[in-house]
PDB file of N, CA, C and O in Angstrom:
ATOM      1  N   GLU A   1     143.322  -4.769  71.164  1.00  0.00           N
ATOM      2  CA  GLU A   1     144.571  -5.759  71.579  1.00  0.00           C
ATOM      3  C   GLU A   1     144.124  -6.367  73.242  1.00  0.00           C
ATOM      4  O   GLU A   1     144.349  -5.782  74.301  1.00  0.00           O
ATOM      5  N   HIS A   2     143.462  -7.657  73.064  1.00  0.00           N
ATOM      6  CA  HIS A   2     143.055  -8.395  73.474  1.00  0.00           C
ATOM      7  C   HIS A   2     144.299  -9.947  74.239  1.00  0.00           C
ATOM      8  O   HIS A   2     145.139 -10.679  73.717  1.00  0.00           O
ATOM      9  N   ALA A   3     143.972  -9.857  75.081  1.00  0.00           N
ATOM     10  CA  ALA A   3     144.849 -11.195  75.897  1.00  0.00           C
ATOM     11  C   ALA A   3     143.803 -12.814  75.098  1.00  0.00           C
ATOM     12  O   ALA A   3     142.774 -13.319  75.547  1.00  0.00           O
ATOM     13  N   LEU A   4     144.492 -13.161  74.023  1.00  0.00           N
ATOM     14  CA  LEU A   4     143.578 -14.216  73.412  1.00  0.00           C
ATOM     15  C   LEU A   4     143.810 -16.057  74.013  1.00  0.00           C
ATOM     16  O   LEU A   4     143.156 -17.085  73.840  1.00  0.00           O
ATOM     17  N   GLU A   5     145.168 -15.701  74.807  1.00  0.00           N
ATOM     18  CA  GLU A   5     144.432 -17.231  76.117  1.00  0.00           C
ATOM     19  C   GLU A   5     145.320 -16.751  77.487  1.00  0.00           C
ATOM     20  O   GLU A   5     145.535 -15.608  77.891  1.00  0.00           O
ATOM     21  N   GLY A   6     145.729 -17.991  78.019  1.00  0.00           N
ATOM     22  CA  GLY A   6     145.469 -18.090  79.377  1.00  0.00           C
ATOM     23  C   GLY A   6     144.240 -17.326  79.998  1.00  0.00           C
ATOM     24  O   GLY A   6     143.329 -16.842  79.326  1.00  0.00           O
ATOM     25  N   PRO A   7     144.356 -17.276  81.653  1.00  0.00           N
ATOM     26  CA  PRO A   7     143.494 -17.118  82.409  1.00  0.00           C
ATOM     27  C   PRO A   7     142.836 -15.752  82.246  1.00  0.00           C
ATOM     28  O   PRO A   7     141.703 -15.556  82.684  1.00  0.00           O
ATOM     29  N   LYS A   8     143.420 -14.966  81.724  1.00  0.00           N
ATOM     30  CA  LYS A   8     143.024 -13.642  81.125  1.00  0.00           C
ATOM     31  C   LYS A   8     142.632 -13.175  79.831  1.00  0.00           C
ATOM     32  O   LYS A   8     142.699 -12.148  79.156  1.00  0.00           O
ATOM     33  N   ALA A   9     142.143 -14.486  79.749  1.00  0.00           N
ATOM     34  CA  ALA A   9     141.650 -14.091  77.733  1.00  0.00           C
ATOM     35  C   ALA A   9     141.052 -13.213  77.717  1.00  0.00           C
ATOM     36  O   ALA A   9     141.714 -12.290  77.244  1.00  0.00           O
ATOM     37  N   ALA A  10     140.043 -12.907  77.996  1.00  0.00           N
ATOM     38  CA  ALA A  10     138.746 -12.487  77.657  1.00  0.00           C
ATOM     39  C   ALA A  10     139.063 -10.613  78.291  1.00  0.00           C
ATOM     40  O   ALA A  10     138.361  -9.652  77.979  1.00  0.00           O
ATOM     41  N   ARG A  11     140.219 -10.577  79.151  1.00  0.00           N
ATOM     42  CA  ARG A  11     140.654  -8.876  79.347  1.00  0.00           C
ATOM     43  C   ARG A  11     141.060  -8.003  78.086  1.00  0.00           C
ATOM     44  O   ARG A  11     141.784  -8.346  77.151  1.00  0.00           O
ATOM     45  N   LEU A  12     140.710  -7.341  78.196  1.00  0.00           N
ATOM     46  CA  LEU A  12     141.326  -6.056  77.053  1.00  0.00           C
ATOM     47  C   LEU A  12     142.843  -5.410  77.332  1.00  0.00           C
ATOM     48  O   LEU A  12     142.742  -4.386  78.007  1.00  0.00           O
ATOM     49  N   ARG A  13     143.791  -5.640  77.095  1.00  0.00           N
ATOM     50  CA  ARG A  13     145.091  -5.229  77.678  1.00  0.00           C
ATOM     51  C   ARG A  13     145.449  -3.877  77.150  1.00  0.00           C
ATOM     52  O   ARG A  13     146.580  -3.450  77.381  1.00  0.00           O
ATOM     53  N   ALA A  14     144.874  -3.394  76.687  1.00  0.00           N
ATOM     54  CA  ALA A  14     145.330  -1.689  76.050  1.00  0.00           C
ATOM     55  C   ALA A  14     143.540  -1.199  76.160  1.00  0.00           C
ATOM     56  O   ALA A  14     142.517  -1.883  76.128  1.00  0.00           O
ATOM     57  N   CYS A  15     143.733   0.069  76.277  1.00  0.00           N
ATOM     58  CA  CYS A  15     142.185   0.925  75.683  1.00  0.00           C
ATOM     59  C   CYS A  15     142.730   1.399  74.482  1.00  0.00           C
ATOM     60  O   CYS A  15     141.945   2.235  74.036  1.00  0.00           O
ATOM     61  N   GLY A  16     143.555   1.284  73.856  1.00  0.00           N
ATOM     62  CA  GLY A  16     143.963   2.200  72.721  1.00  0.00           C
ATOM     63  C   GLY A  16     145.595   3.439  73.050  1.00  0.00           C
ATOM     64  O   GLY A  16     146.425   3.492  73.958  1.00  0.00           O
ATOM     65  N   ARG A  17     145.439   4.013  72.131  1.00  0.00           N
ATOM     66  CA  ARG A  17     146.782   4.965  71.817  1.00  0.00           C
ATOM     67  C   ARG A  17     146.469   5.816  71.520  1.00  0.00           C
ATOM     68  O   ARG A  17     145.571   6.010  70.700  1.00  0.00           O
ATOM     69  N   ALA A  18     147.352   6.923  72.308  1.00  0.00           N
ATOM     70  CA  ALA A  18     146.910   8.734  71.968  1.00  0.00           C
ATOM     71  C   ALA A  18     147.080   8.952  70.194  1.00  0.00           C
ATOM     72  O   ALA A  18     147.781   8.410  69.340  1.00  0.00           O
ATOM     73  N   MET A  19     146.218   9.856  70.181  1.00  0.00           N
ATOM     74  CA  MET A  19     145.959  10.313  68.520  1.00  0.00           C
ATOM     75  C   MET A  19     147.115  11.115  68.682  1.00  0.00           C
ATOM     76  O   MET A  19     147.540  11.537  69.757  1.00  0.00           O
ATOM     77  N   PRO A  20     147.634  11.314  67.490  1.00  0.00           N
ATOM     78  CA  PRO A  20     148.901  12.208  67.043  1.00  0.00           C
ATOM     79  C   PRO A  20     148.840  13.906  67.475  1.00  0.00           C
ATOM     80  O   PRO A  20     149.739  14.703  67.743  1.00  0.00           O
ATOM     81  N   PHE A  21     147.233  14.056  67.402  1.00  0.00           N
ATOM     82  CA  PHE A  21     147.411  15.464  68.005  1.00  0.00           C
ATOM     83  C   PHE A  21     147.193  15.242  69.577  1.00  0.00           C
ATOM     84  O   PHE A  21     147.800  16.123  70.186  1.00  0.00           O
ATOM     85  N   ALA A  22     146.712  14.602  70.200  1.00  0.00           N
ATOM     86  CA  ALA A  22     146.661  14.870  71.738  1.00  0.00           C
ATOM     87  C   ALA A  22     147.666  14.519  72.471  1.00  0.00           C
ATOM     88  O   ALA A  22     148.427  13.779  71.847  1.00  0.00           O
ATOM     89  N   GLU A  23     148.086  14.800  73.844  1.00  0.00           N
ATOM     90  CA  GLU A  23     149.358  14.399  74.824  1.00  0.00           C
ATOM     91  C   GLU A  23     148.565  13.664  75.578  1.00  0.00           C
ATOM     92  O   GLU A  23     147.390  13.995  75.418  1.00  0.00           O
ATOM     93  N   ILE A  24     148.798  12.308  76.769  1.00  0.00           N
ATOM     94  CA  ILE A  24     148.280  11.842  77.432  1.00  0.00           C
ATOM     95  C   ILE A  24     149.425  11.637  78.299  1.00  0.00           C
ATOM     96  O   ILE A  24     150.516  11.354  77.805  1.00  0.00           O
ATOM     97  N   ARG A  25     149.244  11.773  79.740  1.00  0.00           N
ATOM     98  CA  ARG A  25     149.709  11.338  80.773  1.00  0.00           C
ATOM     99  C   ARG A  25     149.187  10.914  81.693  1.00  0.00           C
ATOM    100  O   ARG A  25     148.060  11.395  81.806  1.00  0.00           O
ATOM    101  N   ILE A  26     149.509  10.025  82.671  1.00  0.00           N
ATOM    102  CA  ILE A  26     149.671   9.437  83.768  1.00  0.00           C
ATOM    103  C   ILE A  26     149.589   9.661  84.720  1.00  0.00           C
ATOM    104  O   ILE A  26     150.114   8.689  85.264  1.00  0.00           O
ATOM    105  N   THR A  27     149.051  10.788  86.014  1.00  0.00           N
ATOM    106  CA  THR A  27     149.345  11.357  86.938  1.00  0.00           C
ATOM    107  C   THR A  27     148.847  10.938  88.211  1.00  0.00           C
ATOM    108  O   THR A  27     147.769  10.397  88.455  1.00  0.00           O
ATOM    109  N   ASP A  28     149.763  11.253  88.984  1.00  0.00           N
ATOM    110  CA  ASP A  28     149.332  10.627  90.489  1.00  0.00           C
ATOM    111  C   ASP A  28     148.448  11.736  91.364  1.00  0.00           C
ATOM    112  O   ASP A  28     148.987  12.788  91.709  1.00  0.00           O
ATOM    113  N   PRO A  29     147.381  11.515  91.627  1.00  0.00           N
ATOM    114  CA  PRO A  29     146.765  12.524  91.931  1.00  0.00           C
ATOM    115  C   PRO A  29     146.832  12.883  93.058  1.00  0.00           C
ATOM    116  O   PRO A  29     146.076  13.770  93.455  1.00  0.00           O
ATOM    117  N   ALA A  30     147.905  12.199  94.021  1.00  0.00           N
ATOM    118  CA  ALA A  30     147.803  12.798  95.457  1.00  0.00           C
ATOM    119  C   ALA A  30     149.153  14.110  95.379  1.00  0.00           C
ATOM    120  O   ALA A  30     149.363  14.993  96.211  1.00  0.00           O
ATOM    121  N   THR A  31     149.978  13.806  93.962  1.00  0.00           N
ATOM    122  CA  THR A  31     151.106  14.569  93.857  1.00  0.00           C
ATOM    123  C   THR A  31     151.301  15.416  92.652  1.00  0.00           C
ATOM    124  O   THR A  31     152.244  16.207  92.626  1.00  0.00           O
ATOM    125  N   LEU A  32     150.419  15.302  91.580  1.00  0.00           N
ATOM    126  CA  LEU A  32     150.007  15.481  90.203  1.00  0.00           C
ATOM    127  C   LEU A  32     151.076  15.891  89.558  1.00  0.00           C
ATOM    128  O   LEU A  32     151.135  16.924  88.892  1.00  0.00           O
ATOM    129  N   THR A  33     152.273  14.822  89.789  1.00  0.00           N
ATOM    130  CA  THR A  33     152.999  14.876  88.767  1.00  0.00           C
ATOM    131  C   THR A  33     152.995  13.756  88.037  1.00  0.00           C
ATOM    132  O   THR A  33     151.924  13.193  88.259  1.00  0.00           O
ATOM    133  N   ALA A  34     153.692  13.094  87.221  1.00  0.00           N
ATOM    134  CA  ALA A  34     153.617  11.922  86.419  1.00  0.00           C
ATOM    135  C   ALA A  34     154.138  10.834  87.166  1.00  0.00           C
ATOM    136  O   ALA A  34     155.036  10.875  88.008  1.00  0.00           O
ATOM    137  N   CYS A  35     153.306   9.592  86.665  1.00  0.00           N
ATOM    138  CA  CYS A  35     153.847   8.407  87.725  1.00  0.00           C
ATOM    139  C   CYS A  35     155.086   8.138  86.993  1.00  0.00           C
ATOM    140  O   CYS A  35     155.455   8.714  85.970  1.00  0.00           O
ATOM    141  N   ALA A  36     155.797   7.038  87.735  1.00  0.00           N
ATOM    142  CA  ALA A  36     156.933   6.223  86.938  1.00  0.00           C
ATOM    143  C   ALA A  36     156.279   5.303  86.178  1.00  0.00           C
ATOM    144  O   ALA A  36     155.098   5.581  86.380  1.00  0.00           O
ATOM    145  N   PRO A  37     156.318   4.264  85.338  1.00  0.00           N
ATOM    146  CA  PRO A  37     156.495   3.427  84.464  1.00  0.00           C
ATOM    147  C   PRO A  37     155.783   2.419  85.207  1.00  0.00           C
ATOM    148  O   PRO A  37     156.278   2.077  86.281  1.00  0.00           O
ATOM    149  N   ASP A  38     154.307   1.683  84.685  1.00  0.00           N
ATOM    150  CA  ASP A  38     153.731   1.101  85.550  1.00  0.00           C
ATOM    151  C   ASP A  38     152.642   1.095  86.952  1.00  0.00           C
ATOM    152  O   ASP A  38     151.805   0.319  87.412  1.00  0.00           O
ATOM    153  N   ALA A  39     153.194   2.423  87.302  1.00  0.00           N
ATOM    154  CA  ALA A  39     152.471   2.697  88.408  1.00  0.00           C
ATOM    155  C   ALA A  39     150.870   3.256  87.842  1.00  0.00           C
ATOM    156  O   ALA A  39     150.806   3.418  86.624  1.00  0.00           O
ATOM    157  N   VAL A  40     149.930   3.477  88.437  1.00  0.00           N
ATOM    158  CA  VAL A  40     148.570   3.364  88.398  1.00  0.00           C
ATOM    159  C   VAL A  40     148.337   4.786  88.579  1.00  0.00           C
ATOM    160  O   VAL A  40     148.885   5.359  89.520  1.00  0.00           O
ATOM    161  N   GLY A  41     147.423   5.546  87.608  1.00  0.00           N
ATOM    162  CA  GLY A  41     147.769   7.168  88.081  1.00  0.00           C
ATOM    163  C   GLY A  41     146.085   7.453  87.624  1.00  0.00           C
ATOM    164  O   GLY A  41     145.216   6.623  87.356  1.00  0.00           O
ATOM    165  N   GLU A  42     146.026   8.710  87.649  1.00  0.00           N
ATOM    166  CA  GLU A  42     145.027   9.273  86.703  1.00  0.00           C
ATOM    167  C   GLU A  42     145.048   9.588  85.316  1.00  0.00           C
ATOM    168  O   GLU A  42     146.092  10.241  85.310  1.00  0.00           O
ATOM    169  N   ILE A  43     144.766   9.596  84.465  1.00  0.00           N
ATOM    170  CA  ILE A  43     144.338   9.762  82.870  1.00  0.00           C
ATOM    171  C   ILE A  43     144.427  11.375  82.678  1.00  0.00           C
ATOM    172  O   ILE A  43     143.392  11.921  83.060  1.00  0.00           O
ATOM    173  N   TRP A  44     145.275  12.145  82.250  1.00  0.00           N
ATOM    174  CA  TRP A  44     145.499  13.538  81.818  1.00  0.00           C
ATOM    175  C   TRP A  44     145.099  13.362  80.480  1.00  0.00           C
ATOM    176  O   TRP A  44     145.218  12.267  79.931  1.00  0.00           O
ATOM    177  N   VAL A  45     144.460  14.719  79.693  1.00  0.00           N
ATOM    178  CA  VAL A  45     144.546  14.729  78.011  1.00  0.00           C
ATOM    179  C   VAL A  45     144.890  16.187  78.255  1.00  0.00           C
ATOM    180  O   VAL A  45     144.597  16.893  79.220  1.00  0.00           O
ATOM    181  N   ARG A  46     145.449  16.421  77.366  1.00  0.00           N
ATOM    182  CA  ARG A  46     145.602  17.565  76.422  1.00  0.00           C
ATOM    183  C   ARG A  46     145.998  18.086  74.958  1.00  0.00           C
ATOM    184  O   ARG A  46     147.088  18.014  74.391  1.00  0.00           O
ATOM    185  N   SER A  47     144.522  18.750  74.422  1.00  0.00           N
ATOM    186  CA  SER A  47     144.635  18.457  72.870  1.00  0.00           C
ATOM    187  C   SER A  47     143.977  19.571  72.927  1.00  0.00           C
ATOM    188  O   SER A  47     143.773  19.944  74.083  1.00  0.00           O
ATOM    189  N   ASP A  48     143.518  20.323  72.012  1.00  0.00           N
ATOM    190  CA  ASP A  48     142.797  21.837  71.301  1.00  0.00           C
ATOM    191  C   ASP A  48     141.527  21.137  70.668  1.00  0.00           C
ATOM    192  O   ASP A  48     140.729  21.701  69.920  1.00  0.00           O
ATOM    193  N   MET A  49     141.460  19.704  71.123  1.00  0.00           N
ATOM    194  CA  MET A  49     140.068  19.263  71.052  1.00  0.00           C
ATOM    195  C   MET A  49     139.306  19.385  72.116  1.00  0.00           C
ATOM    196  O   MET A  49     138.077  19.401  72.044  1.00  0.00           O
ATOM    197  N   VAL A  50     139.974  19.485  73.218  1.00  0.00           N
ATOM    198  CA  VAL A  50     139.390  19.373  74.635  1.00  0.00           C
ATOM    199  C   VAL A  50     138.611  20.305  75.180  1.00  0.00           C
ATOM    200  O   VAL A  50     139.019  21.426  74.876  1.00  0.00           O
ATOM    201  N   MET A  51     137.542  20.323  75.944  1.00  0.00           N
ATOM    202  CA  MET A  51     136.622  21.026  76.256  1.00  0.00           C
ATOM    203  C   MET A  51     136.985  22.615  76.800  1.00  0.00           C
ATOM    204  O   MET A  51     137.712  22.652  77.793  1.00  0.00           O
ATOM    205  N   LYS A  52     136.749  23.308  76.500  1.00  0.00           N
ATOM    206  CA  LYS A  52     137.172  24.716  77.315  1.00  0.00           C
ATOM    207  C   LYS A  52     136.453  24.719  78.736  1.00  0.00           C
ATOM    208  O   LYS A  52     137.046  25.591  79.372  1.00  0.00           O
ATOM    209  N   GLY A  53     135.906  24.413  79.180  1.00  0.00           N
ATOM    210  CA  GLY A  53     135.256  23.764  80.305  1.00  0.00           C
ATOM    211  C   GLY A  53     134.003  23.121  80.398  1.00  0.00           C
ATOM    212  O   GLY A  53     133.689  22.231  79.608  1.00  0.00           O
ATOM    213  N   TYR A  54     133.043  23.627  81.579  1.00  0.00           N
ATOM    214  CA  TYR A  54     131.460  23.020  81.875  1.00  0.00           C
ATOM    215  C   TYR A  54     130.504  24.317  81.809  1.00  0.00           C
ATOM    216  O   TYR A  54     130.607  25.016  82.817  1.00  0.00           O
ATOM    217  N   TRP A  55     129.590  24.794  80.832  1.00  0.00           N
ATOM    218  CA  TRP A  55     128.606  25.525  80.956  1.00  0.00           C
ATOM    219  C   TRP A  55     128.032  26.440  82.320  1.00  0.00           C
ATOM    220  O   TRP A  55     127.018  26.224  82.984  1.00  0.00           O
ATOM    221  N   ARG A  56     128.943  27.412  82.465  1.00  0.00           N
ATOM    222  CA  ARG A  56     128.385  28.357  83.320  1.00  0.00           C
ATOM    223  C   ARG A  56     128.463  27.253  84.845  1.00  0.00           C
ATOM    224  O   ARG A  56     127.497  26.869  85.505  1.00  0.00           O
ATOM    225  N   GLN A  57     130.159  26.897  85.118  1.00  0.00           N
ATOM    226  CA  GLN A  57     130.654  26.028  86.336  1.00  0.00           C
ATOM    227  C   GLN A  57     131.947  26.353  86.000  1.00  0.00           C
ATOM    228  O   GLN A  57     132.787  25.675  85.408  1.00  0.00           O
ATOM    229  N   PRO A  58     132.027  27.715  86.546  1.00  0.00           N
ATOM    230  CA  PRO A  58     133.679  27.717  86.557  1.00  0.00           C
ATOM    231  C   PRO A  58     134.189  26.920  87.877  1.00  0.00           C
ATOM    232  O   PRO A  58     135.386  27.201  87.925  1.00  0.00           O
ATOM    233  N   LYS A  59     133.956  26.261  88.726  1.00  0.00           N
ATOM    234  CA  LYS A  59     134.286  25.319  90.296  1.00  0.00           C
ATOM    235  C   LYS A  59     134.498  24.370  89.554  1.00  0.00           C
ATOM    236  O   LYS A  59     135.577  23.779  89.599  1.00  0.00           O
ATOM    237  N   ALA A  60     133.417  23.980  88.622  1.00  0.00           N
ATOM    238  CA  ALA A  60     133.707  22.555  88.054  1.00  0.00           C
ATOM    239  C   ALA A  60     134.568  22.541  86.857  1.00  0.00           C
ATOM    240  O   ALA A  60     135.164  21.554  86.426  1.00  0.00           O
ATOM    241  N   THR A  61     134.572  23.204  86.582  1.00  0.00           N
ATOM    242  CA  THR A  61     135.813  23.764  85.274  1.00  0.00           C
ATOM    243  C   THR A  61     137.525  23.360  85.820  1.00  0.00           C
ATOM    244  O   THR A  61     138.343  22.549  85.388  1.00  0.00           O
ATOM    245  N   ALA A  62     137.564  24.303  86.902  1.00  0.00           N
ATOM    246  CA  ALA A  62     138.730  24.507  87.504  1.00  0.00           C
ATOM    247  C   ALA A  62     139.191  23.343  88.162  1.00  0.00           C
ATOM    248  O   ALA A  62     140.323  22.898  88.350  1.00  0.00           O
ATOM    249  N   GLU A  63     137.614  22.796  88.591  1.00  0.00           N
ATOM    250  CA  GLU A  63     138.973  21.066  89.220  1.00  0.00           C
ATOM    251  C   GLU A  63     138.894  19.708  87.896  1.00  0.00           C
ATOM    252  O   GLU A  63     139.389  18.581  87.931  1.00  0.00           O
ATOM    253  N   THR A  64     138.524  20.009  87.408  1.00  0.00           N
ATOM    254  CA  THR A  64     138.232  19.377  86.029  1.00  0.00           C
ATOM    255  C   THR A  64     139.966  19.399  84.828  1.00  0.00           C
ATOM    256  O   THR A  64     140.610  18.466  84.349  1.00  0.00           O
ATOM    257  N   ILE A  65     140.155  20.890  84.750  1.00  0.00           N
ATOM    258  CA  ILE A  65     140.764  21.654  83.791  1.00  0.00           C
ATOM    259  C   ILE A  65     141.995  22.155  84.783  1.00  0.00           C
ATOM    260  O   ILE A  65     141.739  22.840  85.773  1.00  0.00           O
ATOM    261  N   THR A  66     143.236  21.796  84.474  1.00  0.00           N
ATOM    262  CA  THR A  66     144.210  22.305  84.839  1.00  0.00           C
ATOM    263  C   THR A  66     144.783  23.929  84.246  1.00  0.00           C
ATOM    264  O   THR A  66     145.310  23.919  83.134  1.00  0.00           O
ATOM    265  N   SER A  67     144.714  24.812  84.726  1.00  0.00           N
ATOM    266  CA  SER A  67     145.480  26.347  84.285  1.00  0.00           C
ATOM    267  C   SER A  67     146.384  26.314  83.310  1.00  0.00           C
ATOM    268  O   SER A  67     146.408  27.257  82.519  1.00  0.00           O
ATOM    269  N   ASP A  68     147.360  25.166  83.161  1.00  0.00           N
ATOM    270  CA  ASP A  68     147.922  24.617  81.889  1.00  0.00           C
ATOM    271  C   ASP A  68     147.246  23.535  80.765  1.00  0.00           C
ATOM    272  O   ASP A  68     147.968  22.745  80.156  1.00  0.00           O
ATOM    273  N   GLY A  69     145.973  23.585  80.591  1.00  0.00           N
ATOM    274  CA  GLY A  69     145.044  22.815  80.012  1.00  0.00           C
ATOM    275  C   GLY A  69     144.967  21.523  79.732  1.00  0.00           C
ATOM    276  O   GLY A  69     144.735  21.120  78.592  1.00  0.00           O
ATOM    277  N   TRP A  70     145.196  20.574  80.975  1.00  0.00           N
ATOM    278  CA  TRP A  70     145.053  19.465  81.089  1.00  0.00           C
ATOM    279  C   TRP A  70     143.721  19.460  81.548  1.00  0.00           C
ATOM    280  O   TRP A  70     143.237  20.299  82.309  1.00  0.00           O
ATOM    281  N   LEU A  71     142.810  17.919  80.776  1.00  0.00           N
ATOM    282  CA  LEU A  71     142.086  17.368  81.398  1.00  0.00           C
ATOM    283  C   LEU A  71     141.800  15.888  82.380  1.00  0.00           C
ATOM    284  O   LEU A  71     141.645  14.694  82.123  1.00  0.00           O
ATOM    285  N   ARG A  72     141.832  16.746  83.638  1.00  0.00           N
ATOM    286  CA  ARG A  72     141.418  15.085  84.466  1.00  0.00           C
ATOM    287  C   ARG A  72     140.479  14.343  84.220  1.00  0.00           C
ATOM    288  O   ARG A  72     139.324  14.604  84.558  1.00  0.00           O
ATOM    289  N   THR A  73     140.836  13.274  83.574  1.00  0.00           N
ATOM    290  CA  THR A  73     139.633  12.377  83.103  1.00  0.00           C
ATOM    291  C   THR A  73     138.778  11.357  84.609  1.00  0.00           C
ATOM    292  O   THR A  73     137.645  10.880  84.540  1.00  0.00           O
ATOM    293  N   GLY A  74     139.711  11.257  85.830  1.00  0.00           N
ATOM    294  CA  GLY A  74     139.175  11.140  86.412  1.00  0.00           C
ATOM    295  C   GLY A  74     139.282   9.197  86.660  1.00  0.00           C
ATOM    296  O   GLY A  74     139.177   8.499  87.668  1.00  0.00           O
ATOM    297  N   ASP A  75     139.542   8.858  85.138  1.00  0.00           N
ATOM    298  CA  ASP A  75     139.840   7.556  84.830  1.00  0.00           C
ATOM    299  C   ASP A  75     141.704   6.927  85.129  1.00  0.00           C
ATOM    300  O   ASP A  75     142.723   7.503  84.750  1.00  0.00           O
ATOM    301  N   ALA A  76     141.607   5.524  85.961  1.00  0.00           N
ATOM    302  CA  ALA A  76     142.455   5.222  86.112  1.00  0.00           C
ATOM    303  C   ALA A  76     143.370   4.624  84.879  1.00  0.00           C
ATOM    304  O   ALA A  76     142.763   4.190  83.901  1.00  0.00           O
ATOM    305  N   ALA A  77     144.685   4.589  84.889  1.00  0.00           N
ATOM    306  CA  ALA A  77     145.667   3.829  83.810  1.00  0.00           C
ATOM    307  C   ALA A  77     147.454   3.490  84.525  1.00  0.00           C
ATOM    308  O   ALA A  77     147.958   3.728  85.622  1.00  0.00           O
ATOM    309  N   TYR A  78     147.860   2.985  83.538  1.00  0.00           N
ATOM    310  CA  TYR A  78     148.746   2.636  83.282  1.00  0.00           C
ATOM    311  C   TYR A  78     149.662   2.806  82.430  1.00  0.00           C
ATOM    312  O   TYR A  78     149.262   3.444  81.456  1.00  0.00           O
ATOM    313  N   ARG A  79     150.867   2.464  82.379  1.00  0.00           N
ATOM    314  CA  ARG A  79     151.397   2.274  80.730  1.00  0.00           C
ATOM    315  C   ARG A  79     152.470   1.144  81.157  1.00  0.00           C
ATOM    316  O   ARG A  79     153.184   0.617  80.303  1.00  0.00           O
TER     317      ARG A  79
END
């Protein structure tokens, strides 16, 4: 989904869509709550296909995967 005309013609308009088996949310990293539409936040993903954690790195796992299974990607986005 690219912008085909105008000053931003080469820019990607979307990074894709969530697959039916994955939940996506845009989260405010400061408050850890869902962002309002059009607000930039961190992409979080939850799915049975998300990794269980880092091999023998419980601290890194705890920093990346929430207790309820959301993977914090570190990538910024908005809806």
